[in-house]
TORTORTOR-113588 format. One record per atom (N, C-alpha, C): residue number from 1; chain; x, y, z. Coordinates in steps of 0.2 Angstrom, whole numbers, plus 5000, padded with zeros to 4 digits. Example, Ala and Ser with C-alpha at 12.3 -4.5 7.8 and 13.67 -1.06 7.14 Angstrom:
<nodes>
  vexmar  drenmar     X     Y     Z
       1        A  5066  4972  5039
       1        A  5062  4978  5039
       1        A  5066  4984  5039
       2        A  5064  4989  5035
       2        A  5068  4995  5036
       2        A  5064  5000  5039
</nodes>
This chain:
<nodes>
  vexmar  drenmar     X     Y     Z
       1        A  5004  4994  5000
       1        A  5000  5000  5000
       1        A  5004  5006  5001
       2        A  5003  5011  4996
       2        A  5007  5017  4996
       2        A  5004  5023  5000
       3        A  5008  5026  5002
       3        A  5007  5032  5006
       3        A  4999  5036  5005
       4        A  4999  5036  4998
       4        A  4992  5040  4997
       4        A  4987  5036  4999
       5        A  4987  5028  4997
       5        A  4981  5024  4999
       5        A  4978  5022  5007
       6        A  4985  5024  5009
       6        A  4984  5023  5016
       6        A  4978  5029  5020
       7        A  4972  5026  5023
       7        A  4967  5030  5026
       7        A  4971  5035  5031
       8        A  4970  5042  5031
       8        A  4973  5046  5036
       8        A  4970  5044  5043
       9        A  4976  5048  5047
       9        A  4973  5045  5055
       9        A  4967  5050  5057
      10        A  4965  5056  5054
      10        A  4959  5058  5057
      10        A  4953  5056  5053
      11        A  4954  5053  5047
      11        A  4949  5049  5044
      11        A  4946  5042  5048
      12        A  4950  5039  5053
      12        A  4952  5032  5054
      12        A  4948  5034  5061
      13        A  4949  5040  5064
      13        A  4947  5043  5072
      13        A  4939  5045  5070
      14        A  4937  5048  5065
      14        A  4931  5050  5063
      14        A  4927  5042  5063
      15        A  4930  5038  5060
      15        A  4926  5032  5059
      15        A  4925  5029  5065
      16        A  4930  5030  5071
      16        A  4928  5026  5076
      16        A  4925  5029  5081
      17        A  4924  5037  5080
      17        A  4919  5039  5084
      17        A  4912  5040  5083
      18        A  4910  5039  5075
      18        A  4903  5036  5073
      18        A  4903  5030  5075
      19        A  4906  5026  5076
      19        A  4905  5020  5077
      19        A  4902  5018  5085
      20        A  4906  5021  5088
      20        A  4907  5022  5095
      20        A  4901  5026  5097
      21        A  4897  5031  5093
      21        A  4892  5034  5095
      21        A  4887  5030  5093
      22        A  4887  5027  5087
      22        A  4880  5021  5088
      22        A  4882  5016  5094
      23        A  4885  5014  5094
      23        A  4887  5007  5101
      23        A  4884  5010  5105
      24        A  4886  5018  5108
      24        A  4883  5020  5114
      24        A  4874  5020  5113
      25        A  4874  5023  5108
      25        A  4866  5024  5106
      25        A  4863  5016  5108
      26        A  4865  5011  5104
      26        A  4862  5004  5106
      26        A  4861  5002  5112
      27        A  4866  5004  5116
      27        A  4869  5003  5123
      27        A  4864  5006  5129
      28        A  4862  5011  5127
      28        A  4857  5016  5131
      28        A  4849  5013  5130
      29        A  4849  5012  5122
      29        A  4843  5009  5121
      29        A  4841  5002  5124
      30        A  4847  4997  5124
      30        A  4846  4989  5128
      30        A  4845  4991  5135
      31        A  4848  4996  5138
      31        A  4847  4998  5146
      31        A  4841  5000  5147
      32        A  4839  5004  5143
      32        A  4830  5008  5144
      32        A  4825  5002  5143
      33        A  4827  4995  5137
      33        A  4823  4990  5137
      33        A  4821  4986  5145
      34        A  4828  4984  5147
      34        A  4829  4981  5152
      34        A  4827  4984  5158
      35        A  4826  4992  5157
      35        A  4826  4995  5166
      35        A  4821  4993  5170
      36        A  4816  4990  5168
      36        A  4810  4989  5173
      36        A  4812  4985  5178
      37        A  4811  4987  5183
      37        A  4811  4981  5191
      37        A  4808  4976  5191
      38        A  4810  4972  5195
      38        A  4806  4965  5194
      38        A  4798  4965  5196
      39        A  4796  4961  5195
      39        A  4789  4960  5194
      39        A  4786  4960  5202
      40        A  4779  4962  5205
      40        A  4779  4960  5210
      40        A  4778  4952  5212
      41        A  4779  4949  5207
      41        A  4776  4942  5208
      41        A  4784  4939  5210
      42        A  4789  4941  5207
      42        A  4796  4941  5207
      42        A  4798  4943  5215
      43        A  4795  4948  5218
      43        A  4798  4950  5224
      43        A  4794  4945  5230
      44        A  4787  4943  5229
      44        A  4786  4940  5234
      44        A  4787  4932  5232
      45        A  4791  4931  5229
      45        A  4792  4924  5230
      45        A  4799  4923  5234
      46        A  4802  4929  5235
      46        A  4808  4928  5239
      46        A  4808  4928  5246
      47        A  4801  4929  5249
      47        A  4800  4930  5256
      47        A  4798  4922  5256
      48        A  4802  4920  5262
      48        A  4802  4913  5265
      48        A  4805  4908  5262
      49        A  4803  4903  5263
      49        A  4807  4897  5259
      49        A  4800  4895  5253
      50        A  4805  4892  5248
      50        A  4801  4890  5242
      50        A  4802  4882  5242
      51        A  4798  4881  5237
      51        A  4797  4873  5239
      51        A  4804  4870  5235
      52        A  4809  4871  5233
      52        A  4814  4870  5231
      52        A  4819  4867  5239
      53        A  4818  4875  5241
      53        A  4821  4875  5250
      53        A  4819  4869  5254
      54        A  4813  4868  5254
      54        A  4809  4864  5259
      54        A  4812  4859  5257
      55        A  4812  4853  5250
      55        A  4813  4849  5247
      55        A  4822  4848  5249
      56        A  4826  4853  5249
      56        A  4834  4852  5250
      56        A  4833  4850  5258
      57        A  4830  4854  5262
      57        A  4831  4854  5269
      57        A  4828  4847  5270
      58        A  4823  4843  5268
      58        A  4821  4835  5270
      58        A  4826  4831  5267
      59        A  4829  4834  5263
      59        A  4834  4828  5260
      59        A  4840  4828  5263
      60        A  4841  4833  5266
      60        A  4846  4834  5270
      60        A  4844  4831  5277
      61        A  4839  4834  5280
      61        A  4837  4828  5287
      61        A  4839  4820  5284
      62        A  4836  4818  5279
      62        A  4836  4811  5278
      62        A  4841  4808  5278
      63        A  4846  4812  5274
      63        A  4853  4809  5274
      63        A  4858  4809  5281
      64        A  4854  4814  5285
      64        A  4858  4814  5291
      64        A  4856  4808  5295
      65        A  4850  4807  5295
      65        A  4846  4802  5298
      65        A  4850  4795  5295
      66        A  4851  4795  5289
      66        A  4854  4788  5286
      66        A  4860  4787  5290
      67        A  4866  4792  5288
      67        A  4871  4792  5291
      67        A  4872  4790  5297
      68        A  4868  4793  5301
      68        A  4870  4791  5308
      68        A  4867  4783  5310
      69        A  4863  4781  5305
      69        A  4861  4775  5309
      69        A  4866  4771  5304
      70        A  4868  4770  5299
      70        A  4873  4767  5298
      70        A  4880  4767  5301
      71        A  4881  4773  5304
      71        A  4887  4774  5310
      71        A  4885  4770  5315
      72        A  4881  4770  5318
      72        A  4878  4766  5324
      72        A  4877  4761  5325
      73        A  4876  4757  5317
      73        A  4875  4749  5317
      73        A  4883  4745  5316
      74        A  4887  4749  5314
      74        A  4894  4748  5311
      74        A  4899  4748  5317
</nodes>
């Protein structure tokens, strides 16, 4: 590539600024779409224990009981 065919630094910088501006506009548009906070249903689910929490607690207790039974019989 000869010196004349190479893009000037100012041209490259202008292209970069244009692309960056488009990216920033896209990013702010994406952030605005995702901005709504969690729905009230989602907030209510966080109160207390969920179904999966109770299942894991019961499984943990059963595993502890089985372990103690095996430990005491051996």
